[in-house]
Phi, psi and omega in degrees: 000151175250128186234121174268129180250103193250124170257120180298161169275097191294133174242132184247018179299126179076003182271151174269009180301130185249004182279177179294134185258006177282156175294143176229158180297130178281081187303320181300326179283329174299313177297312183299317180300313181295317181292319179295317181293329178293340179259012175091007179268166176250126182230143179225130175272125176244103188258096182296327182283311182296323181265003178052053181268141171286170176300322177294324178295318176295318178302315180296321179294318179293317180300318181291333179280330180055062184283158170277329179224147173233125179259132178232134182263154180258007176220147186302327175193172176307329179305330186246021174295328183274347177214063185280163170306133185291334182261159181244025185295326182292306178295326179298314180295321181292317179300317177297321182291331183267000190308322186277352183233356192273346193069215175282139182255138180233129177260142174228163176135179182293331181291315180288341179277326185271314179229073189301317184293313180295319181295316181295322178297317180291319186286329181078015178281169178280327182207167179212153177260137176259113182096204184286130189272353193308312183255003177270318182304312179303318179294321183295315183285338181272354182253125176305146185304326181291348178249011177299339178297344180272354184262159178245163177063037177225162175224135184207163179274135175226094187067234178270359182261157172243121185259132177246127184232122173081188185245180183299126179286141171237125185278143169285108188294343177291345180273352182273135183282167169286120183288146180225088186287141176297150180300321183292339173283314185292324182293339176280346188262076183276346185289133173252101189294129178056037174254129186234354187276339182197165174286147181301137171232106184089170184294152169251171181203168173237151178216159171251132168264323182210171171230152176083182184207138180281357181258163185226054179300142188293336184273351189274142183263020187278348194297331182267003178191151177050049189264301184289141183286128178218145180249147171279150182297143182302313179302324178294316180298315182291324177295317180294318178297318179294325176300317180293316180297320180299331181264013172091010179292136184251347183210135178237134171253121178276117192275007184312142172306322178210113179277110185266155177303127182218094187300318184296315181293314181296321178298322179292335180279340187306316184270007185265357173054055179231144173260146181208164177235157182218164166242131186206182167251119186293337181287351180269355186254132172271156183308318181293329178285328174296323177296318176295321178302317178294317179296329181288341176122009182289127178238359180211126176238123170259106188249114183283118174249315174071329177210140181271002178242150178295323179296320178295320179292323176295321180299326179274002180058043180288340182055043181264127184261005181257148176282169178298321178296319179293320177298318179299315178298320181292325177289324182291326184301308179293329177296319178288345177265019176073022169271155180256099185269142171239122182259129181239000000 
């Protein structure tokens, strides 16, 4: 089978979306391409945002590839599954534009995971994945449509009806390969996500160390996808980081919902001469681990506090055991250690 993996050229005109609007590596498509090719399929990533393609430009790329299936995402990258654009007008318009060249269309993303029936109806796709798509897409394209009823974690059209089957899929992260992005992709990726200490010098990139979060704060949208905390194997992480370094990447942003203290991984990064940024909970870090984090190359911390009062944090079910004074002290330590902290 031939599968086109399409990232729209995102437009945020009139949107209330508050996330970063720069292009980011489509990690979900990196995994899917590698997994599909390992099963004998041909897959091509068509990144409308990174390559600044018009809808007609994306249409031409898909037409020349002649896919059997076309996958379209409803969020710019895995980085924004937890805070995606609230509307689906961009992917909906693109799916309609590709209808005559796309083969069967499959939607993935936080919208199809949270409200699959409504999202599929709006998007106009043939099918959608509920939850993480890494190991669902290969099964979906390899199964004749008349047998989709045997699959789980999907939503699809059956005549005038929309059928929803199963719950949000969670991938076994040990099955995901170390990504090895082409040089011509990385050189276009000049953005250093959440970096504030200096102007970018050389390409930036994104990576996953883990997925999910062991906490259940009331404001978080993770519950319908990417929910349970799972880590990728250390050898895979180091191979992927080395692949990026070999291609000249100077900064990595770890997109984890929550980057937890990991002495073994951080120690391995110390000698790799890479700068990186993370999102974490500062109350989970002890001073000595923050020092190791700095030695490993961390220059940006996005630390979720959400409320400056203990009562406010309790109301949000943060399960935080530190006082406001202790949190303040913990935030000041990495800043004084020459890390660039961003408090949200």
